[in-house]
DSSP file (Angstrom, degrees, kcal/mol; ACC not computed):
  #  RESIDUE AA STRUCTURE BP1 BP2  ACC     N-H-->O    O-->H-N    N-H-->O    O-->H-N    TCO  KAPPA ALPHA  PHI   PSI    X-CA   Y-CA   Z-CA
    1    1 A M              0   0    0      0, 0.0     5,-0.0     0, 0.0     2,-0.0   0.000 360.0 360.0 360.0 130.0  -65.4    8.3  -21.2
    2    2 A D     >  -     0   0    0      1,-0.1     4,-1.9     4,-0.0     3,-0.3  -0.311 360.0-103.5 -77.3 167.1  -63.2    9.2  -18.2
    3    3 A L  H  > S+     0   0    0      1,-0.2     4,-2.3     2,-0.2     5,-0.2   0.902 117.8  52.0 -59.5 -48.5  -64.8   11.0  -15.2
    4    4 A R  H  > S+     0   0    0      1,-0.2     4,-2.1     2,-0.2    -1,-0.2   0.872 111.5  46.1 -63.0 -33.2  -63.5   14.4  -15.8
    5    5 A N  H  > S+     0   0    0     -3,-0.3     4,-2.3     2,-0.2    -1,-0.2   0.829 110.9  54.1 -74.4 -30.1  -64.8   14.4  -19.4
    6    6 A K  H  X S+     0   0    0     -4,-1.9     4,-1.7     2,-0.2    -2,-0.2   0.883 111.3  44.4 -65.2 -41.6  -68.1   13.0  -18.2
    7    7 A I  H  X S+     0   0    0     -4,-2.3     4,-3.0     2,-0.2     5,-0.2   0.919 112.3  52.1 -68.1 -44.0  -68.4   15.9  -15.8
    8    8 A R  H  X S+     0   0    0     -4,-2.1     4,-2.9    -5,-0.2     5,-0.2   0.935 108.1  52.9 -57.8 -44.1  -67.3   18.5  -18.4
    9    9 A S  H  X S+     0   0    0     -4,-2.3     4,-1.6     1,-0.2    -1,-0.2   0.909 111.3  45.1 -64.2 -38.0  -70.0   17.1  -20.8
   10   10 A F  H  X S+     0   0    0     -4,-1.7     4,-1.0     2,-0.2    -1,-0.2   0.934 111.6  51.9 -71.0 -42.2  -72.7   17.6  -18.2
   11   11 A V  H >X S+     0   0    0     -4,-3.0     4,-0.8     1,-0.2     3,-0.7   0.913 108.5  52.6 -62.5 -42.5  -71.5   21.0  -17.2
   12   12 A A  H >< S+     0   0    0     -4,-2.9     3,-0.6     1,-0.2    -1,-0.2   0.876 104.8  55.5 -58.5 -36.1  -71.6   22.0  -20.9
   13   13 A S  H 3< S+     0   0    0     -4,-1.6    -1,-0.2    -3,-0.2    -2,-0.2   0.774 116.3  35.9 -74.8 -20.2  -75.2   20.8  -21.2
   14   14 A V  H << S+     0   0    0     -4,-1.0     2,-0.3    -3,-0.7    -1,-0.2   0.341 103.5  90.4-110.5   8.4  -76.3   23.1  -18.3
   15   15 A S    <<  -     0   0    0     -4,-0.8    19,-0.1    -3,-0.6    18,-0.1  -0.768  62.0-150.6-107.2 155.6  -74.0   26.1  -19.0
   16   16 A S  S    S+     0   0    0     17,-0.4     2,-0.1    -2,-0.3    -1,-0.1   0.438  82.1  65.8 -91.4  -3.1  -74.6   29.1  -21.1
   17   17 A S  S    S-     0   0    0     16,-0.6     2,-1.8    15,-0.1     3,-0.2  -0.431 105.4 -81.9-104.9-179.1  -70.9   29.3  -21.9
   18   18 A A    >   +     0   0    0      1,-0.2     3,-1.7    -2,-0.1     4,-0.1  -0.544  52.8 169.0 -90.0  77.0  -68.5   27.1  -23.7
   19   19 A A  G >   +     0   0    0     -2,-1.8     3,-1.2     1,-0.3    -1,-0.2   0.616  66.8  71.6 -59.8 -19.1  -67.8   24.7  -20.9
   20   20 A T  G 3  S+     0   0    0      1,-0.3    -1,-0.3    -3,-0.2    -2,-0.1   0.720  94.5  57.8 -75.2 -17.6  -66.0   22.3  -23.1
   21   21 A D  G <  S+     0   0    0     -3,-1.7    -1,-0.3     2,-0.0     2,-0.2   0.461  84.1 105.7 -86.8  -1.7  -63.1   24.9  -23.2
   22   22 A I    <   -     0   0    0     -3,-1.2     2,-0.1    -4,-0.1     6,-0.0  -0.526  68.6-125.4 -84.9 149.4  -62.6   25.0  -19.5
   23   23 A D    >   -     0   0    0     -2,-0.2     3,-1.2     1,-0.1    44,-0.4  -0.395  28.4-105.9 -75.9 160.3  -59.6   23.3  -17.8
   24   24 A N  T 3  S+     0   0    0      1,-0.2    44,-3.0    43,-0.1    45,-0.4   0.728 121.5  44.4 -61.0 -24.2  -60.0   20.8  -15.0
   25   25 A D  T 3  S+     0   0    0     42,-0.2     2,-0.3    41,-0.2    -1,-0.2   0.216  84.5 115.7-109.9  11.4  -58.9   23.4  -12.5
   26   26 A D  S <  S-     0   0    0     -3,-1.2    41,-0.5     1,-0.1     2,-0.3  -0.649  75.2-105.1 -79.4 138.2  -60.9   26.4  -13.7
   27   27 A A     >  -     0   0    0     -2,-0.3     4,-0.7     1,-0.1     6,-0.4  -0.455  26.9-160.2 -68.6 128.8  -63.6   27.7  -11.3
   28   28 A L  T  4>S+     0   0    0     37,-3.1     6,-2.3    -2,-0.3     5,-1.0   0.912  85.4  27.9 -79.3 -44.3  -67.0   26.8  -12.2
   29   29 A L  T >45S+     0   0    0     36,-0.3     3,-1.0     4,-0.2    -1,-0.1   0.913 118.3  54.2 -82.5 -46.3  -69.0   29.3  -10.3
   30   30 A D  T 345S+     0   0    0      1,-0.3    -2,-0.1    35,-0.2    -1,-0.1   0.743 111.3  45.5 -65.8 -26.0  -66.6   32.2  -10.0
   31   31 A T  T 3<5S-     0   0    0     -4,-0.7    -1,-0.3     3,-0.0    -2,-0.1   0.424 113.9-114.8 -91.8  -5.4  -66.0   32.3  -13.8
   32   32 A G  T < 5S+     0   0    0     -3,-1.0   -16,-0.3     2,-0.2    -3,-0.2   0.715  74.9 133.6  78.0  20.9  -69.7   32.1  -14.6
   33   33 A V  S   <S+     0   0    0     -5,-1.0   -16,-0.6    -6,-0.4   -17,-0.4   0.940  82.9  11.8 -61.7 -45.4  -69.4   28.7  -16.3
   34   34 A I  S    S-     0   0    0     -6,-2.3    -2,-0.2   -19,-0.1    -1,-0.2  -0.936  75.3-145.8-127.2 158.8  -72.4   27.7  -14.3
   35   35 A D     >  -     0   0    0     -2,-0.3     4,-2.2    -3,-0.1     5,-0.2  -0.435  41.4 -85.6-107.4-173.1  -74.8   29.6  -12.2
   36   36 A S  H  > S+     0   0    0      1,-0.2     4,-1.7     2,-0.2     5,-0.1   0.852 128.0  50.8 -66.5 -33.4  -76.7   28.7   -9.0
   37   37 A V  H  > S+     0   0    0      2,-0.2     4,-1.9     1,-0.2    -1,-0.2   0.942 111.7  47.6 -63.6 -50.3  -79.5   27.0  -10.9
   38   38 A A  H  > S+     0   0    0      1,-0.2     4,-2.2     2,-0.2    -2,-0.2   0.835 106.6  58.7 -60.8 -32.2  -77.0   24.9  -12.9
   39   39 A M  H  X S+     0   0    0     -4,-2.2     4,-2.5     2,-0.2    -1,-0.2   0.903 103.7  50.1 -62.1 -43.1  -75.2   24.1   -9.7
   40   40 A I  H  X S+     0   0    0     -4,-1.7     4,-2.5     1,-0.2    -1,-0.2   0.918 110.4  51.3 -65.4 -38.1  -78.3   22.5   -8.3
   41   41 A E  H  X S+     0   0    0     -4,-1.9     4,-2.2     1,-0.2    -1,-0.2   0.892 109.1  51.5 -62.1 -35.4  -78.7   20.5  -11.6
   42   42 A L  H  X S+     0   0    0     -4,-2.2     4,-2.5     2,-0.2    -2,-0.2   0.947 109.5  48.7 -66.7 -43.8  -75.1   19.4  -11.2
   43   43 A V  H  X S+     0   0    0     -4,-2.5     4,-2.4     1,-0.2    -2,-0.2   0.919 113.8  46.9 -64.7 -44.8  -75.7   18.2   -7.6
   44   44 A V  H  X S+     0   0    0     -4,-2.5     4,-2.0     1,-0.2    -1,-0.2   0.880 111.7  49.8 -63.3 -36.8  -78.8   16.3   -8.7
   45   45 A W  H  X S+     0   0    0     -4,-2.2     4,-3.2     2,-0.2     5,-0.4   0.894 109.3  51.7 -69.6 -42.2  -77.0   14.8  -11.6
   46   46 A V  H  X S+     0   0    0     -4,-2.5     4,-2.5     1,-0.2     5,-0.3   0.971 111.1  48.7 -58.9 -53.9  -74.0   13.6   -9.4
   47   47 A E  H  X>S+     0   0    0     -4,-2.4     4,-1.0    -5,-0.2     5,-0.5   0.893 118.3  39.5 -55.9 -43.9  -76.5   12.0   -6.9
   48   48 A E  H  <5S+     0   0    0     -4,-2.0    -2,-0.2    -5,-0.2    -1,-0.2   0.944 119.3  44.6 -68.9 -53.0  -78.4   10.2   -9.7
   49   49 A E  H  <5S+     0   0    0     -4,-3.2    -2,-0.2     1,-0.2    -3,-0.2   0.813 124.2  31.2 -63.1 -34.4  -75.5    9.3  -11.8
   50   50 A F  H  <5S-     0   0    0     -4,-2.5    -1,-0.2    -5,-0.4    -2,-0.2   0.474 102.3-122.0-113.1  -2.5  -73.1    8.0   -9.1
   51   51 A G  T  <5 +     0   0    0     -4,-1.0     2,-0.3    -5,-0.3    -3,-0.2   0.787  69.6 100.4  73.0  34.9  -75.6    6.7   -6.6
   52   52 A F      < -     0   0    0     -5,-0.5     2,-0.2    -6,-0.3    -2,-0.2  -0.995  66.4-112.7-147.7 147.1  -75.0    8.5   -3.4
   53   53 A S        -     0   0    0     -2,-0.3     2,-0.6    -3,-0.1    -9,-0.0  -0.520  23.4-136.4 -81.6 144.6  -76.6   11.4   -1.5
   54   54 A I        -     0   0    0     -2,-0.2     2,-0.1   -11,-0.1    -1,-0.0  -0.880  17.8-137.5-102.4 122.3  -74.8   14.7   -1.1
   55   55 A E    >   -     0   0    0     -2,-0.6     3,-1.7     1,-0.1     4,-0.4  -0.445  20.2-117.1 -72.9 155.3  -75.0   16.2    2.4
   56   56 A I  G >  S+     0   0    0      1,-0.3     3,-1.4     2,-0.2    -1,-0.1   0.875 116.5  55.5 -62.0 -37.7  -75.6   19.9    2.8
   57   57 A D  G 3  S+     0   0    0      1,-0.2    -1,-0.3     3,-0.0    -2,-0.0   0.517  99.7  61.5 -78.5   1.0  -72.2   20.4    4.4
   58   58 A E  G <  S+     0   0    0     -3,-1.7     2,-2.1     1,-0.1    -1,-0.2   0.529  75.2  97.9 -96.1  -8.5  -70.5   18.7    1.3
   59   59 A L    <   +     0   0    0     -3,-1.4     2,-0.3    -4,-0.4    -1,-0.1  -0.522  60.9 129.9 -82.3  77.5  -71.7   21.5   -1.0
   60   60 A T  S >> S-     0   0    0     -2,-2.1     4,-3.1     1,-0.1     3,-0.7  -0.834  74.7-113.7-129.2 164.0  -68.5   23.5   -0.8
   61   61 A Q  H 3> S+     0   0    0     -2,-0.3     4,-2.3     1,-0.2     5,-0.3   0.856 117.3  63.9 -66.6 -30.3  -66.0   25.0   -3.3
   62   62 A D  H 34 S+     0   0    0      1,-0.2    -1,-0.2     2,-0.2     4,-0.1   0.841 116.3  27.5 -61.7 -31.3  -63.6   22.4   -2.1
   63   63 A N  H <4 S+     0   0    0     -3,-0.7    10,-0.3    -5,-0.2    -2,-0.2   0.761 139.0  21.5 -96.8 -32.2  -65.9   19.7   -3.5
   64   64 A F  H  < S+     0   0    0     -4,-3.1    -3,-0.2     1,-0.1    -2,-0.2   0.323  90.4 100.0-120.1   9.3  -67.7   21.5   -6.4
   65   65 A G  S  < S+     0   0    0     -4,-2.3   -37,-3.1    -5,-0.3   -36,-0.3   0.815  92.2   9.0 -69.2 -33.4  -65.4   24.4   -7.2
   66   66 A T  S  > S-     0   0    0     -5,-0.3     4,-2.3   -39,-0.2     5,-0.2  -0.904  76.8-106.1-140.9 166.0  -63.7   22.8  -10.3
   67   67 A I  H  > S+     0   0    0    -41,-0.5     4,-2.5   -44,-0.4   -42,-0.2   0.911 121.3  51.3 -63.2 -41.0  -64.1   19.7  -12.5
   68   68 A D  H  > S+     0   0    0    -44,-3.0     4,-2.7     2,-0.2     5,-0.2   0.931 110.8  46.4 -64.8 -45.9  -61.0   18.2  -10.8
   69   69 A R  H  > S+     0   0    0    -45,-0.4     4,-2.2     2,-0.2    -1,-0.2   0.935 113.2  50.7 -63.3 -42.7  -62.3   18.8   -7.2
   70   70 A L  H  X S+     0   0    0     -4,-2.3     4,-3.0     2,-0.2     5,-0.2   0.954 109.7  50.3 -58.6 -50.0  -65.7   17.4   -8.2
   71   71 A A  H  X S+     0   0    0     -4,-2.5     4,-3.2     1,-0.3    -2,-0.2   0.921 111.4  47.5 -57.1 -47.2  -64.0   14.3   -9.7
   72   72 A K  H  X S+     0   0    0     -4,-2.7     4,-1.8     1,-0.2    -1,-0.3   0.862 108.9  54.1 -66.9 -29.1  -62.0   13.7   -6.6
   73   73 A F  H  X S+     0   0    0     -4,-2.2     4,-1.7   -10,-0.3    -2,-0.2   0.930 112.5  45.2 -65.4 -45.1  -65.1   14.2   -4.5
   74   74 A I  H  X S+     0   0    0     -4,-3.0     4,-2.4     1,-0.2    -2,-0.2   0.932 112.0  51.9 -64.3 -43.7  -66.9   11.4   -6.6
   75   75 A E  H  X S+     0   0    0     -4,-3.2     4,-1.9    -5,-0.2    -1,-0.2   0.833 105.8  52.8 -57.4 -36.4  -63.9    9.3   -6.4
   76   76 A S  H  X S+     0   0    0     -4,-1.8     4,-1.8     2,-0.2    -1,-0.2   0.866 110.1  49.1 -64.4 -45.2  -63.7    9.6   -2.7
   77   77 A H  H  X S+     0   0    0     -4,-1.7     4,-2.4     2,-0.2    -2,-0.2   0.867 109.2  52.8 -63.3 -38.7  -67.4    8.5   -2.4
   78   78 A D  H  X S+     0   0    0     -4,-2.4     4,-2.1     1,-0.2    -2,-0.2   0.916 109.9  48.2 -64.1 -43.0  -66.8    5.5   -4.8
   79   79 A S  H  X S+     0   0    0     -4,-1.9     4,-1.1     2,-0.2    -2,-0.2   0.863 111.1  50.9 -67.0 -35.3  -63.8    4.4   -2.5
   80   80 A E  H  X S+     0   0    0     -4,-1.8     4,-0.5     2,-0.2     3,-0.3   0.908 110.0  49.1 -66.2 -42.7  -66.0    4.7    0.6
   81   81 A S  H >< S+     0   0    0     -4,-2.4     3,-1.0     1,-0.2    -2,-0.2   0.868 106.9  55.5 -67.1 -36.0  -68.8    2.6   -1.0
   82   82 A A  H 3< S+     0   0    0     -4,-2.1    -1,-0.2     1,-0.2    -2,-0.2   0.816 103.8  56.0 -65.8 -27.6  -66.2   -0.1   -2.0
   83   83 A K  H 3<        0   0    0     -4,-1.1    -1,-0.2    -3,-0.3    -2,-0.2   0.677 360.0 360.0 -76.4 -14.9  -65.1   -0.3    1.7
   84   84 A R    <<        0   0    0     -3,-1.0    -1,-0.2    -4,-0.5    -2,-0.2   0.518 360.0 360.0 -80.5 360.0  -68.6   -1.1    2.8
Protein backbone atom coordinates (compact mmCIF):
# COMPACT_ATOMS: atom_id res chain seq x y z
CA UNK A 1 0.00 0.00 0.00
CA UNK A 2 1.45 3.36 -0.94
CA UNK A 3 1.94 6.06 1.69
CA UNK A 4 -1.02 8.23 0.70
CA UNK A 5 -3.42 5.28 0.76
CA UNK A 6 -2.01 4.21 4.12
CA UNK A 7 -2.70 7.70 5.51
CA UNK A 8 -6.17 7.74 3.94
CA UNK A 9 -6.97 4.38 5.52
CA UNK A 10 -5.96 5.63 8.97
CA UNK A 11 -7.86 8.89 8.54
CA UNK A 12 -10.94 6.86 7.58
CA UNK A 13 -10.59 4.82 10.76
CA UNK A 14 -10.70 7.93 12.99
CA UNK A 15 -13.13 9.97 10.90
CA UNK A 16 -16.87 10.20 11.23
CA UNK A 17 -17.19 11.02 7.51
CA UNK A 18 -16.42 9.10 4.33
CA UNK A 19 -12.69 9.76 4.38
CA UNK A 20 -12.02 7.23 1.64
CA UNK A 21 -13.72 9.63 -0.77
CA UNK A 22 -11.36 12.53 -0.15
CA UNK A 23 -8.66 13.59 -2.55
CA UNK A 24 -5.02 13.95 -1.58
CA UNK A 25 -5.35 17.74 -1.56
CA UNK A 26 -8.66 18.07 0.34
CA UNK A 27 -8.36 19.91 3.66
CA UNK A 28 -8.69 17.48 6.55
CA UNK A 29 -9.65 19.83 9.40
CA UNK A 30 -11.34 22.60 7.44
CA UNK A 31 -13.78 20.22 5.75
CA UNK A 32 -14.53 18.29 8.93
CA UNK A 33 -12.99 15.05 7.72
CA UNK A 34 -11.25 14.90 11.09
CA UNK A 35 -11.76 16.84 14.28
CA UNK A 36 -9.22 17.92 16.91
CA UNK A 37 -9.37 14.59 18.75
CA UNK A 38 -8.79 12.66 15.51
CA UNK A 39 -5.89 15.01 14.74
CA UNK A 40 -4.21 13.99 17.99
CA UNK A 41 -4.75 10.34 17.08
CA UNK A 42 -3.23 11.03 13.67
CA UNK A 43 -0.14 12.63 15.21
CA UNK A 44 0.35 9.68 17.59
CA UNK A 45 -0.14 7.22 14.73
CA UNK A 46 2.45 8.99 12.56
CA UNK A 47 4.98 8.95 15.40
CA UNK A 48 4.43 5.27 16.13
CA UNK A 49 4.07 4.09 12.53
CA UNK A 50 7.04 5.96 11.11
CA UNK A 51 9.31 6.09 14.16
CA UNK A 52 9.99 9.76 14.68
CA UNK A 53 8.85 12.42 17.14
CA UNK A 54 6.84 15.37 15.94
CA UNK A 55 7.78 18.71 17.43
CA UNK A 56 5.06 21.16 18.45
CA UNK A 57 6.18 23.66 15.81
CA UNK A 58 5.68 20.98 13.12
CA UNK A 59 1.94 20.73 13.88
CA UNK A 60 0.89 23.07 11.10
CA UNK A 61 -1.53 23.08 8.18
CA UNK A 62 1.54 22.95 5.94
CA UNK A 63 2.41 19.54 7.39
CA UNK A 64 -0.97 18.11 8.40
CA UNK A 65 -3.52 20.00 6.31
CA UNK A 66 -4.04 17.38 3.60
CA UNK A 67 -3.10 13.79 2.89
CA UNK A 68 -0.56 14.98 0.32
CA UNK A 69 1.08 17.46 2.71
CA UNK A 70 1.27 14.84 5.44
CA UNK A 71 2.83 12.32 3.06
CA UNK A 72 5.45 14.88 2.04
CA UNK A 73 6.13 15.66 5.71
CA UNK A 74 6.63 11.95 6.48
CA UNK A 75 8.82 11.49 3.40
CA UNK A 76 10.99 14.45 4.47
CA UNK A 77 11.56 12.82 7.85
CA UNK A 78 12.40 9.52 6.15
CA UNK A 79 14.99 11.25 3.98
CA UNK A 80 16.45 13.04 7.02
CA UNK A 81 16.76 9.69 8.84
CA UNK A 82 18.48 8.15 5.84
CA UNK A 83 21.14 10.90 5.92
CA UNK A 84 22.13 10.06 9.51
